[in-house]
FISE-9925 format. One line per 3 residues: number of its first residue (from 1); their letters; for each residue x, y, z of C-alpha. Coordinates in nm, 4 decimals, always signed. Layout:
NUM> A> X/Y/Z | ...
% end
This chain:
1> MTQ> +2.7762/+1.6670/-0.3192 | +2.9729/+1.4114/-0.1380 | +3.1025/+1.1073/-0.2735
4> NTI> +2.8769/+0.8845/-0.0015 | +2.5568/+1.0977/-0.1199 | +2.6165/+1.0620/-0.4732
7> SNN> +2.6156/+0.6863/-0.4208 | +2.2835/+0.7117/-0.1858 | +2.1716/+0.9072/-0.4975
10> KSL> +2.2478/+0.6101/-0.7318 | +2.1292/+0.3487/-0.5136 | +1.7957/+0.5070/-0.4877
13> AKN> +1.7873/+0.5587/-0.8459 | +1.8381/+0.2110/-0.9412 | +1.6321/+0.0599/-0.6698
16> TLY> +1.3340/+0.3005/-0.7750 | +1.4152/+0.1800/-1.1267 | +1.3575/-0.1655/-1.0542
19> LYL> +1.0622/-0.1092/-0.8316 | +0.8871/+0.0901/-1.1138 | +0.9633/-0.2308/-1.3187
22> RTF> +0.7916/-0.4551/-1.0895 | +0.4895/-0.1682/-1.0718 | +0.4637/-0.1838/-1.4440
25> ITM> +0.4426/-0.5528/-1.4844 | +0.2381/-0.6427/-1.1988 | -0.0229/-0.3287/-1.3091
28> IVG> -0.0814/-0.4775/-1.6009 | -0.1202/-0.8356/-1.5172 | -0.3245/-0.7046/-1.1810
31> LYA> -0.6190/-0.5277/-1.4150 | -0.5943/-0.8073/-1.6521 | -0.6396/-1.0906/-1.3899
34> SRI> -0.9111/-0.8402/-1.2322 | -1.1178/-0.8826/-1.5409 | -1.1050/-1.2453/-1.5717
37> VLQ> -1.1635/-1.3318/-1.2556 | -1.4518/-1.0879/-1.2769 | -1.5803/-1.2415/-1.5526
40> VLG> -1.5337/-1.6207/-1.4228 | -1.6813/-1.5393/-1.0954 | -1.9323/-1.3058/-1.1646
43> ASD> -2.0036/-0.9422/-0.9822 | -2.1779/-1.1759/-0.6833 | -1.8904/-1.4119/-0.6001
46> FGL> -1.6126/-1.1595/-0.6958 | -1.7857/-0.9618/-0.4187 | -1.8053/-1.2316/-0.1888
49> YNV> -1.4261/-1.3018/-0.2113 | -1.3820/-0.9488/-0.1159 | -1.5912/-0.9397/+0.1718
52> VGG> -1.4806/-1.2450/+0.3205 | -1.1097/-1.1881/+0.2470 | -1.2135/-0.8830/+0.4527
55> VLT> -1.3111/-1.0897/+0.7588 | -0.9335/-1.1830/+0.7533 | -0.8100/-0.8465/+0.7100
58> MFT> -0.8997/-0.7256/+1.0563 | -0.6033/-0.9563/+1.1368 | -0.3866/-0.8296/+0.8747
61> MIS> -0.3089/-0.4717/+1.0446 | -0.0946/-0.7039/+1.2923 | +0.1080/-0.8008/+0.9970
64> SAL> +0.1430/-0.4659/+0.8478 | +0.2653/-0.3591/+1.2017 | +0.5143/-0.5947/+1.2741
67> QVG> +0.6720/-0.5675/+0.9217 | +0.7150/-0.2167/+0.9622 | +0.8764/-0.2427/+1.2805
70> TQR> +1.0943/-0.4815/+1.1552 | +1.2253/-0.3019/+0.8644 | +1.2713/-0.0168/+1.0891
73> FLS> +1.4854/-0.2115/+1.3385 | +1.6905/-0.3836/+1.1087 | +1.7758/-0.0638/+0.8880
76> FAL> +1.8422/+0.1171/+1.2230 | +2.0947/-0.1400/+1.3259 | +2.2468/-0.1649/+0.9508
79> GES> +2.2927/+0.2457/+1.0304 | +2.4329/+0.1499/+1.3271 | +2.6864/-0.0843/+1.1586
82> DDE> +2.6056/-0.3407/+1.4588 | +2.6077/-0.6937/+1.3304 | +2.5457/-0.8640/+1.6514
85> KLK> +2.2202/-0.6544/+1.7138 | +2.1275/-0.6978/+1.3482 | +2.1336/-1.0741/+1.3861
88> KTF> +1.9394/-1.0212/+1.7556 | +1.6663/-0.8366/+1.5781 | +1.5903/-1.0782/+1.3030
91> SIA> +1.5781/-1.3510/+1.5504 | +1.3546/-1.1540/+1.8056 | +1.1418/-1.0683/+1.4787
94> LGL> +1.1133/-1.3943/+1.3295 | +1.0209/-1.5516/+1.7033 | +0.7341/-1.2769/+1.7663
97> HFI> +0.6022/-1.3528/+1.3822 | +0.5583/-1.7139/+1.4840 | +0.4230/-1.6487/+1.8112
100> VAI> +0.1447/-1.3679/+1.6607 | +0.0689/-1.6263/+1.3869 | -0.0467/-1.8735/+1.6311
103> LVL> -0.2564/-1.6003/+1.7942 | -0.4234/-1.5025/+1.4799 | -0.4839/-1.8529/+1.3670
106> ALA> -0.7132/-1.8860/+1.6998 | -0.8823/-1.5597/+1.6524 | -0.9645/-1.6214/+1.3267
109> ETI> -1.1061/-1.9429/+1.3972 | -1.3455/-1.8350/+1.6603 | -1.4023/-1.4342/+1.6278
112> GLW> -1.3909/-1.4136/+1.2835 | -1.5507/-1.7516/+1.1961 | -1.8412/-1.6092/+1.4304
115> FLN> -1.8802/-1.2753/+1.2400 | -1.8577/-1.4925/+0.8976 | -2.1586/-1.7237/+0.9715
118> NYL> -2.3370/-1.4464/+1.2059 | -2.3125/-1.0933/+1.0113 | -2.2126/-1.1241/+0.6650
121> NIP> -2.4541/-1.0546/+0.3887 | -2.3993/-1.3845/+0.1883 | -2.6013/-1.5033/-0.1364
124> DGR> -2.7993/-1.8086/-0.0432 | -2.6278/-2.1083/-0.1628 | -2.3046/-1.9556/-0.1300
127> EQA> -2.2497/-2.0405/+0.2691 | -2.0289/-2.3705/+0.2001 | -1.8300/-2.1938/-0.0550
130> ALY> -1.7560/-1.8716/+0.1630 | -1.6397/-2.1235/+0.4540 | -1.3309/-2.3116/+0.2098
133> VYQ> -1.2583/-1.9270/+0.0630 | -1.2194/-1.7994/+0.4742 | -1.0116/-2.1360/+0.5501
136> FTI> -0.7760/-2.1027/+0.2119 | -0.7282/-1.7280/+0.3122 | -0.6345/-1.7669/+0.6624
139> FGF> -0.3507/-2.0189/+0.5783 | -0.2396/-1.8034/+0.3123 | -0.2149/-1.5146/+0.5387
142> MFS> -0.0134/-1.7293/+0.8078 | +0.2276/-1.8226/+0.4717 | +0.2341/-1.4352/+0.3985
145> FIQ> +0.3036/-1.3523/+0.7756 | +0.6005/-1.5923/+0.8275 | +0.7412/-1.4324/+0.5031
148> VPF> +0.7516/-1.0720/+0.6510 | +1.0847/-1.0791/+0.8572 | +1.2382/-1.2034/+0.5310
151> QSC> +1.1031/-0.9439/+0.3045 | +1.1622/-0.7020/+0.5440 | +1.5688/-0.8214/+0.5348
154> LIA> +1.5595/-0.7148/+0.1648 | +1.4133/-0.4089/+0.1867 | +1.6664/-0.2809/+0.4791
157> HEK> +1.9704/-0.4147/+0.2766 | +1.8257/-0.2443/-0.0170 | +1.7883/-0.5450/-0.2475
160> MSI> +1.5054/-0.4133/-0.4287 | +1.5947/-0.6302/-0.7392 | +1.5070/-0.9434/-0.5750
163> YAY> +1.1754/-0.7952/-0.4044 | +1.0787/-0.6914/-0.7585 | +1.1313/-1.0112/-0.9001
166> MSI> +0.9295/-1.1861/-0.6413 | +0.6648/-0.9244/-0.6852 | +0.6563/-1.0114/-1.0634
169> YDA> +0.6497/-1.3810/-0.9915 | +0.3435/-1.3447/-0.7548 | +0.1934/-1.1407/-1.0589
172> VMK> +0.2505/-1.4085/-1.3246 | +0.1087/-1.6839/-1.1025 | -0.1926/-1.4968/-1.0333
175> LAI> -0.2178/-1.4582/-1.4133 | -0.1894/-1.8185/-1.4442 | -0.4337/-1.9065/-1.2035
178> VIV> -0.6993/-1.7173/-1.3360 | -0.6108/-1.8316/-1.7140 | -0.6601/-2.1914/-1.6082
181> LPF> -0.9464/-2.1356/-1.3668 | -1.2288/-2.1313/-1.6301 | -1.1281/-2.4969/-1.7291
184> LTI> -1.1949/-2.6281/-1.3940 | -1.4771/-2.8021/-1.3355 | -1.5233/-2.7539/-0.9632
187> DKL> -1.6553/-2.4732/-0.7927 | -1.4589/-2.1718/-0.9600 | -1.4632/-1.9545/-0.6128
190> VAY> -1.3172/-2.2425/-0.4158 | -1.0486/-2.3164/-0.6723 | -0.9350/-1.9934/-0.6685
193> GAL> -0.8897/-1.9735/-0.2891 | -0.7402/-2.2935/-0.3372 | -0.4742/-2.2298/-0.5944
196> LLL> -0.3957/-1.8749/-0.3969 | -0.2825/-2.0637/-0.1151 | -0.0633/-2.2508/-0.2990
199> LHF> +0.1228/-1.9366/-0.4052 | +0.1495/-1.8214/-0.1220 | +0.3418/-2.1049/-0.0157
202> STV> +0.5656/-2.0928/-0.2738 | +0.6185/-1.7578/-0.2214 | +0.7206/-1.7973/+0.1534
205> LIY> +0.9769/-2.0835/+0.0598 | +1.1402/-1.9002/-0.2115 | +1.2166/-1.5937/+0.0126
208> NIY> +1.2915/-1.8385/+0.2772 | +1.5725/-1.9700/+0.0950 | +1.6895/-1.6858/-0.0471
211> CRK> +1.7580/-1.4684/+0.2799 | +1.8753/-1.7839/+0.4423 | +2.1580/-1.8047/+0.1603
214> NFS> +2.2525/-1.4602/+0.1297 | +2.2231/-1.2554/+0.4769 | +2.3933/-1.4134/+0.7807
217> ECV> +2.1504/-1.2663/+1.0079 | +1.8754/-1.4588/+0.8415 | +1.9236/-1.7751/+1.1113
220> FSI> +1.6848/-1.7881/+1.3915 | +1.8610/-1.8221/+1.7421 | +1.7489/-1.8148/+2.0855
223> SFD> +1.9388/-1.5525/+2.2145 | +1.6933/-1.3291/+2.3958 | +1.7387/-0.9752/+2.4538
226> KNL> +1.5451/-0.8349/+2.7163 | +1.6011/-0.4759/+2.6348 | +1.5719/-0.5398/+2.2405
229> TRE> +1.2735/-0.7555/+2.2640 | +1.1083/-0.4629/+2.4905 | +1.1829/-0.1984/+2.2505
232> IVY> +1.0614/-0.3971/+1.9327 | +0.7302/-0.5113/+2.1434 | +0.6822/-0.1415/+2.2297
235> YSG> +0.7248/-0.0028/+1.8979 | +0.5147/-0.2955/+1.7049 | +0.2463/-0.2919/+1.9867
238> WNI> +0.1565/+0.0976/+1.9034 | +0.1502/+0.0403/+1.5562 | -0.0579/-0.2469/+1.5910
241> FGG> -0.3025/-0.0258/+1.8049 | -0.2643/+0.2268/+1.4583 | -0.3385/-0.0935/+1.2095
244> SVN> -0.6352/-0.1744/+1.4371 | -0.7855/+0.1697/+1.3446 | -0.6928/+0.1413/+0.9825
247> LFA> -0.9008/-0.1737/+0.9556 | -1.2326/+0.0454/+1.0665 | -1.0926/+0.2889/+0.7720
250> NQG> -1.0643/+0.0285/+0.5336 | -1.2476/-0.3013/+0.5795 | -1.4883/-0.1102/+0.8268
253> INI> -1.6037/+0.0645/+0.5074 | -1.6620/-0.2835/+0.3039 | -1.8605/-0.4379/+0.5853
256> LLN> -2.0955/-0.1539/+0.6081 | -2.1414/-0.1533/+0.2338 | -2.2429/-0.5326/+0.2617
259> IFY> -2.4687/-0.5081/+0.5554 | -2.6323/-0.1591/+0.3826 | -2.5901/-0.2478/-0.0087
262> GTI> -2.4864/-0.6080/-0.0468 | -2.2418/-0.7869/-0.2548 | -2.2702/-0.6014/-0.5930
265> VNA> -2.1298/-0.2731/-0.4268 | -1.8918/-0.5076/-0.2242 | -1.7841/-0.5896/-0.6198
268> ARG> -1.7340/-0.2232/-0.7050 | -1.5316/-0.1253/-0.3821 | -1.3225/-0.4254/-0.4758
271> LTV> -1.2390/-0.3092/-0.8201 | -1.1893/+0.0181/-0.6828 | -0.9247/-0.1221/-0.4099
274> TVS> -0.7502/-0.2771/-0.7207 | -0.7395/+0.0150/-0.8739 | -0.6209/+0.2192/-0.5391
277> NIL> -0.3561/-0.0309/-0.4837 | -0.2029/-0.0257/-0.8475 | -0.1638/+0.3490/-0.8153
280> FQF> -0.0491/+0.3276/-0.4517 | +0.2255/+0.1314/-0.5561 | +0.3864/+0.4132/-0.7960
283> ITS> +0.4140/+0.5774/-0.4915 | +0.5373/+0.2860/-0.2693 | +0.7780/+0.1934/-0.5126
286> FQM> +0.9648/+0.5291/-0.4851 | +0.9042/+0.5604/-0.1111 | +1.0303/+0.1764/-0.0168
289> AAD> +1.3697/+0.3045/-0.2047 | +1.3956/+0.5614/-0.0024 | +1.2545/+0.4263/+0.3145
292> PQI> +1.5932/+0.2426/+0.4133 | +1.8095/+0.5565/+0.3436 | +1.5601/+0.7470/+0.5806
295> IKL> +1.6103/+0.5238/+0.8997 | +1.9827/+0.5401/+0.8027 | +2.0564/+0.8792/+0.8039
298> YAA> +1.8415/+0.9183/+1.1313 | +2.0354/+0.6861/+1.2876 | +2.3866/+0.8327/+1.1986
301> KEL> +2.2270/+1.1558/+1.3466 | +2.2502/+1.3335/+0.9806 | +1.9261/+1.5442/+1.0546
304> DKF> +1.9886/+1.8105/+0.7717 | +2.0198/+1.5254/+0.5088 | +1.7388/+1.3383/+0.6464
307> HRL> +1.5057/+1.6672/+0.6408 | +1.6119/+1.7333/+0.3029 | +1.5597/+1.3581/+0.2119
310> LIN> +1.1834/+1.3696/+0.3546 | +1.0818/+1.7046/+0.1838 | +1.2204/+1.5609/-0.1478
313> SCR> +1.0307/+1.2585/-0.1046 | +0.7188/+1.3826/-0.0776 | +0.7499/+1.5940/-0.3532
316> IAT> +0.8735/+1.3197/-0.5657 | +0.6302/+1.0611/-0.4748 | +0.3412/+1.3206/-0.5165
319> YLY> +0.4362/+1.4367/-0.8799 | +0.4661/+1.0787/-0.9668 | +0.1609/+0.9971/-0.8313
322> FLV> -0.0103/+1.2865/-1.0501 | +0.1550/+1.1859/-1.3596 | -0.0300/+0.8374/-1.3369
325> AIP> -0.3541/+0.9875/-1.1436 | -0.4656/+1.2427/-1.3639 | -0.5224/+1.0485/-1.6794
328> VFL> -0.7098/+0.7698/-1.4500 | -0.9144/+1.0283/-1.3334 | -1.0174/+1.2035/-1.6548
331> EIN> -1.0447/+0.8711/-1.8664 | -1.1997/+0.6678/-1.6021 | -1.5510/+0.5809/-1.7769
334> FIL> -1.3224/+0.4815/-2.0860 | -1.0607/+0.2474/-1.8770 | -1.3235/+0.0653/-1.6629
337> KFW> -1.5282/-0.0335/-2.0341 | -1.1511/-0.1572/-2.1967 | -1.0698/-0.3069/-1.8822
340> LGE> -1.3936/-0.4818/-1.7643 | -1.6633/-0.4215/-2.0343 | -2.0039/-0.4221/-1.8150
343> YPT> -1.8729/-0.2614/-1.4636 | -2.0682/-0.2754/-1.1402 | -2.2655/+0.0577/-1.0404
346> YTN> -2.0774/+0.3493/-0.8804 | -1.7048/+0.1695/-0.9403 | -1.6442/+0.5256/-1.1559
349> VFI> -1.7594/+0.7444/-0.9371 | -1.5806/+0.5591/-0.6312 | -1.2129/+0.5365/-0.8091
352> RII> -1.2464/+0.9207/-0.8621 | -1.2829/+1.0135/-0.4980 | -1.0497/+0.7888/-0.3640
355> LIE> -0.7811/+0.9051/-0.6080 | -0.8344/+1.2328/-0.4162 | -0.7731/+1.0522/-0.0717
358> LYF> -0.4887/+0.8886/-0.2035 | -0.3280/+1.2469/-0.2813 | -0.3470/+1.2896/+0.0965
361> KTV> -0.1979/+0.9469/+0.1807 | +0.0766/+0.9956/-0.0802 | +0.2424/+1.3343/+0.0656
364> NQP> +0.2047/+1.1466/+0.4275 | +0.3934/+0.8727/+0.3445 | +0.7334/+1.0017/+0.4133
367> ILY> +0.6239/+1.2475/+0.6765 | +0.4889/+0.9098/+0.9015 | +0.8237/+0.7007/+0.8078
370> SIH> +0.9953/+1.0106/+0.9823 | +0.8125/+0.9462/+1.2691 | +0.8515/+0.5488/+1.2617
373> ASG> +1.2541/+0.6504/+1.2272 | +1.2476/+0.8105/+1.5407 | +1.0864/+0.5121/+1.7118
376> KMK> +0.8069/+0.7428/+1.9040 | +0.5057/+0.5915/+1.8266 | +0.2656/+0.6043/+2.1219
379> WQN> +0.1029/+0.9858/+2.0702 | +0.0944/+0.9667/+1.7207 | -0.0743/+0.6448/+1.7038
382> IVC> -0.3001/+0.7448/+1.9848 | -0.4262/+1.1212/+1.8361 | -0.3939/+1.0089/+1.4692
385> STL> -0.5648/+0.6517/+1.5197 | -0.8760/+0.7879/+1.7239 | -0.8979/+1.0701/+1.4409
388> LFM> -0.9616/+0.7796/+1.2026 | -1.1714/+0.5596/+1.4323 | -1.4386/+0.8393/+1.3897
391> MFP> -1.4737/+0.7803/+1.0148 | -1.6210/+0.4315/+1.1053 | -1.9276/+0.5605/+1.3064
394> CNW> -1.9350/+0.8826/+1.0846 | -1.9944/+0.6349/+0.7985 | -2.2538/+0.4115/+0.9728
397> IVL> -2.4493/+0.7126/+1.0462 | -2.4627/+0.8461/+0.6861 | -2.5375/+0.4939/+0.6034
400> EYG> -2.8771/+0.4830/+0.8616 | -2.9802/+0.7634/+0.7184 | -2.9946/+0.6724/+0.3490
403> CTP> -2.7243/+0.8454/+0.1966 | -2.5450/+0.6914/-0.0977 | -2.2220/+0.4561/-0.0940
406> EMV> -2.0421/+0.7760/-0.2645 | -2.0448/+0.9430/+0.0725 | -1.8732/+0.7038/+0.2550
409> FII> -1.5867/+0.7478/+0.0146 | -1.6200/+1.1538/+0.0641 | -1.5919/+1.1449/+0.4435
412> SAL> -1.2908/+0.8879/+0.4219 | -1.0853/+1.1312/+0.2150 | -1.1760/+1.3972/+0.4193
415> FWG> -1.0453/+1.2279/+0.7342 | -0.7470/+1.1100/+0.6064 | -0.6487/+1.4503/+0.4716
418> INN> -0.7090/+1.5706/+0.8491 | -0.5157/+1.2733/+0.9520 | -0.1747/+1.4325/+0.7801
421> IGC> -0.2176/+1.7470/+1.0111 | -0.1547/+1.5450/+1.3121 | +0.1385/+1.3480/+1.1262
424> LVF> +0.3041/+1.6805/+1.0584 | +0.2847/+1.8042/+1.3784 | +0.4211/+1.4887/+1.5331
427> SNK> +0.7065/+1.4446/+1.2707 | +0.7677/+1.8187/+1.3834 | +0.7927/+1.7402/+1.7464
430> YTG> +0.9871/+1.4198/+1.7563 | +1.2289/+1.4666/+1.4237 | +1.2540/+1.8459/+1.3758
433> LSI> +1.0990/+1.8469/+1.0591 | +0.9762/+2.2196/+0.9447 | +0.5762/+2.2469/+0.9188
436> RDV> +0.6256/+2.5632/+0.7062 | +0.8607/+2.3713/+0.4771 | +0.6277/+2.0915/+0.4170
439> IIK> +0.3284/+2.3464/+0.3643 | +0.5007/+2.5572/+0.1243 | +0.7603/+2.3341/-0.0319
442> VYG> +0.5194/+2.0187/-0.0640 | +0.1429/+2.1167/-0.0060 | +0.1928/+2.4469/-0.1495
445> NTI> +0.4083/+2.3514/-0.4730 | +0.1960/+2.0133/-0.5039 | -0.1661/+2.1675/-0.5025
448> LGG> -0.0453/+2.4250/-0.7656 | +0.1576/+2.2201/-0.9914 | -0.1001/+1.9796/-0.9841
451> SIM> -0.3633/+2.1744/-1.0612 | -0.2109/+2.2770/-1.3611 | -0.1154/+1.9293/-1.4696
454> LLI> -0.5229/+1.8501/-1.4121 | -0.6499/+2.1613/-1.5839 | -0.5084/+2.1676/-1.9524
457> PYL> -0.5471/+1.8019/-1.9945 | -0.9404/+1.8488/-1.8476 | -0.9843/+2.1211/-2.1065
460> VSI> -0.8634/+1.8936/-2.3991 | -1.0913/+1.6152/-2.2644 | -1.4162/+1.7870/-2.2968
463> NVT> -1.3496/+1.9088/-2.6596 | -1.2526/+1.5560/-2.7730 | -1.4825/+1.2709/-2.8366
466> EGW> -1.4967/+0.9113/-2.6158 | -1.2812/+0.6270/-2.7642 | -0.9417/+0.5509/-2.8343
469> MGF> -0.8599/+0.8471/-3.0453 | -0.9781/+1.0928/-2.7445 | -0.8039/+0.8488/-2.4717
472> IIV> -0.4991/+0.8841/-2.6594 | -0.4951/+1.2619/-2.6851 | -0.5737/+1.3140/-2.3695
475> CSV> -0.3109/+1.0715/-2.1962 | -0.0585/+1.2452/-2.4420 | -0.1229/+1.6079/-2.3113
478> SII> -0.1595/+1.5225/-1.9707 | +0.1769/+1.3455/-1.9978 | +0.3482/+1.6338/-2.1917
481> CSI> +0.2072/+1.8877/-1.9471 | +0.2771/+1.6818/-1.6303 | +0.7040/+1.6696/-1.7387
484> VVI> +0.6735/+2.0257/-1.8155 | +0.5295/+2.1143/-1.4928 | +0.7553/+1.8555/-1.3168
487> YYW> +1.0408/+1.9766/-1.4817 | +1.0102/+2.3512/-1.4108 | +0.8107/+2.3631/-1.0857
490> GIT> +0.7984/+2.0158/-0.9310 | +1.1638/+1.9899/-0.8850 | +1.4237/+2.1603/-0.6920
493> DGM> +1.7096/+2.3469/-0.8812 | +1.9602/+2.1203/-0.7453 | +1.7546/+1.8123/-0.9234
496> RQL> +1.7177/+1.9826/-1.2335 | +2.0860/+2.0223/-1.2545 | +2.1711/+1.6853/-1.1785
499> LKE> +1.9104/+1.5665/-1.4205 | +2.0828/+1.7758/-1.7078 | +2.3922/+1.6201/-1.6133
502> KLY> +2.2579/+1.2870/-1.6680 | +2.1015/+1.3612/-1.9852 | +2.4126/+1.5030/-2.1258
505> K> +2.5918/+1.2027/-2.0488
% end
């Protein structure tokens, strides 16, 4: 093992540790904050907040696409050790974000506002509050959008400690907001939206100050590079196309559920998405630490290390997901009762189904990022996005025929599973990633390992009583079983040997 590889592994481990610390704190705070918000706002207003925010999410796929593009090109320039290209990339990215922010504002105040007023199922007497929340959300999004190039710089430079601290700051401030909320005499829903807007503003200010002080490229300059601009726009344009489809895959479901079932089911989905996002942070925490190295290895044309890192990332991320997801799957009723007390109907069923969907997303994250590393986004986005687009009309049809809301989540999970096949084919075409290796070393390995990790705690769960004692027993068995399976089956011989050496030291 070379000195450079050892250094990269140490950096990856350290950054992963920072991100897991961030995930643990934000998870605890996020779950508690969601409980208080649900209690203070009530199920109807909580669902209303989720669906109104969902209208604006129609535009956030642009932000996500540009963030991925900015991070990719900054990491690529760092991998090539090209300081001049790094500065140009940041300036172009920041300029594009300003331009797109203005366009999003125009669309949100026209098409988005029209959709809010004419199509959403808003309870009588809450129209004005919904309008205020929508406006606060728009400008909160604008602030968050402008911070994307600075946030991408942190990730590209692998400064995960600062990124983790900022995430903790965001979580703690949200907790402060929900603690203050019950004591306010004005409309609680409106106050919640206004306070979140102030939080977004403070966050972008801190990111701006830190990055300008620590990274020389984080200064905007008007230096137009036609080829680089065209490359970034082309790359991001196809990502925006793909992100538009993710809109229908995610927020389209939210709007359909609102139209057919109302805000109470939206509240159940909102809580489901909260749990999903928290669990997915465990995967993205590891993947975020690995992403810059994936890009840099591809830029340096070290394809053997590139492919090895991809396979290992898929396996490690999936087993880390199982470690957390399996106890949640088995004990979701107890967790919801402890977390929320009374919770909206369907919440437990929605969460169990979306945990299956998250497996497919977890495995696919590194594979999708390998395509991003290649920069060849056109056909992957056309094929996979067209496939995911079909999820929306399929869900519409089943709801029209009177199917229960659970079917929407089942269809979603099936489509995400099929999407993985498309991404794997394109990764093989563009980066040479072996399909056979992924099927055997990732899917075969994790499905068998995950089945064992689930089976033993399940057998225990059906033989213990519900409550704290049963919860502790099931979680303890699940964790012990998971550690044994991961050590003897989930990790490679090289990883196992490295782990032994570290534990011995």
